[in-house]
N, C-alpha and C positions, 0 to 999 in steps of 0.2 A: 504494500500500500504506500502510495506516495503522499507526503504531507506538503501542502503548498507553504512556501516561505512567507512569513509576515515580517514586518520591520523589526519586531522584538526578537524573532527567531534568529536573525542574522547576528544580533548582539550576543545572544546566548551561544551561538556557534563560535564566535570570535572569543568570547570569554572562556569557553571550554577549551579551545585550541591553546590559548595563552596559558591556562592552568595546566594543561597536559604538558606543554613545553617546559614550563617552570618545574613541575614535579619530576619529569623525566631527566631534565638537566641536573637537578639536585641529586637525584639518585645515581646518575652515572658519573658525576663530577668527582665522587669519592673514590672511583676506581682509577687512581692516578696512573697505575702501571698494571694493566691486565696481565695476569700470569699466563704465560704461553702454554703451561701444562693444562689449563682449563679449556683450551681450544680443541674441539672434536677433530679426530684424525681425518675425517672427510674433507676438512677445509684447511689442513696444515699446509704451509708453504714448503715447496721443494727444498731440499738441501742445497747449499751454495748461496743462500740468501740470508740476510740478517735484518732484524727489526731496526727501522730507521726512526719513525715518529708515530705517535698516536694522537688522534684528534677526536673530539666530541662532535657528532653531527646531530643537529636538531632541525627538523624540517617537515616536509609533507610528501606522502606517497600519493600520486594522482591516478585515478581510475575513471573509466567511462563505462556506462552500462550499454550492452548490446541487446538488452531486453531479456536475456536469459542468464547472463553472468556479468560480473564486473571484470573489465579488461584493464590490466596495468598499462599506463601510458608513459610515465616518467616520475622522477623524484627531484625535489629541490631541498637544499638544506644549507644552513649556515654552519661553518666549521669553527670550533673553538679549541683553544688549548685546554689541556686537562689540569692546568694549574688552578690554584684557589681563585685567581682573578678571572678565569674563564674569558680570555681575550679572543675577540673575533679575528680570525686570521685568514679565512677563505670561504669558498662556496662550493657546493656540490650541485651539479646540474646534468642534463642530458643533451648531447648534440642533437640537432634536428634529424640527422640520419647517421647510421653507423659509419665509422671511418673505414678505410680500405681493408683493415684487419678485423673488422667485426665489432670494434669497441664503440660504445655509445655513452655509458655513464662516465662522467668526468668530474674531477676535483681540481680546484685551483687555489693558490695562495695569493695574497695581495702584495706583501712586501717581505722578501723579494718575490717577484712574480715567478710562478711555476704552474705547470698543468700536467695532469696525467689523465689519460682516457683508457678505459679497460673493458674487458669482456668477462662475463660470468663463466667460471669453470665448474664450481660445485656449490651446492647449498644444502643446509640441514636445518630442520625445524627443531628448535630448543624449547620455545614457549609457544604453545598452540594459539595464543592470543596476540602474537607479535610476528613481524616479518622474519624471514629466515636469517641465519648466520650464513655468510657467503664468502667464498674465495674468488677473487678477481685476478686476472692476469693483465698487466699493462700492454696496451697495443701501441700507444704513442705517448711520448712525454717531451716536455719542453721547459726551458727556463732553468732557474736556480737548482743546482744539484743539492744544495743545503736543504731544500724543501722537497718538492715532488718531482723535480726534473730528472731524477735517476731511478724512480720507482719501478720495480719489476713485478711485484705482486702487492695486493692489499686484501685485508679481511674486514668484513662488517660483522661485528660481534656485539654482545650485550644489548640486543635490540629490544625496544619497548614500543608497542603500538604499530601502526602503519598498515594493518590489514584492511582489505576492502570490507564494507559493511556486510552483515549477514543478510539483510533485507534487500531484495532486488528492486530495481526501479525501471521505468520505461527507457527504451533505447535512446541514446544520446545524452542522458543525464550524466554529469561529471561530479566527482566527489574528491576532496583533498583530505587525507587522513594524517593527523599528526604522528610523528615517530621520532625516536632518538636512538642513537647507536654510538659505538666507538669504532672508528676506522683505524686500523693499524697498517702502516705503510712499510714495505720492505725494499731493500736495495741489494745488489750483488755483494757478496763478501769479496774482499780483495786480499 
């Protein structure tokens, strides 16, 4: 059943979204350094790579209804340091089309500028109420090697929220679902 939006409904959705972001961010921010031993074997990074940086992602998973199911479209997120200050350092977004190597999800940093685009290799459901933990392989990278410019693999772990609604809607209806996660970025060992 579809409920028409009224002016007060939008305010409630915005307040819910901000509350979800705040609580997810508070919960994840205490995981300053996720233990690599807690990462499932399905999404372990191949040997020859080392952990580079970890960032908190807080954003939206975007879906559109085709009338019978919700279809994932893309995701957007702000990227923050895992420090107590939670400094905004970058963005997560999707390219309009996959790159020539099949990558579409992308992460960038502001200062110094860097960018990595990746493709999904493996995913595993940890929490049935949240999006999967996922292993990505970099397809292209640019910019500062101190940030994301040399990334080979990354993991999305400690996810909260982001799943499409259980209730279906008519075809063409879009929904943006709040989520948070920790992204761990890896580079080659030298």
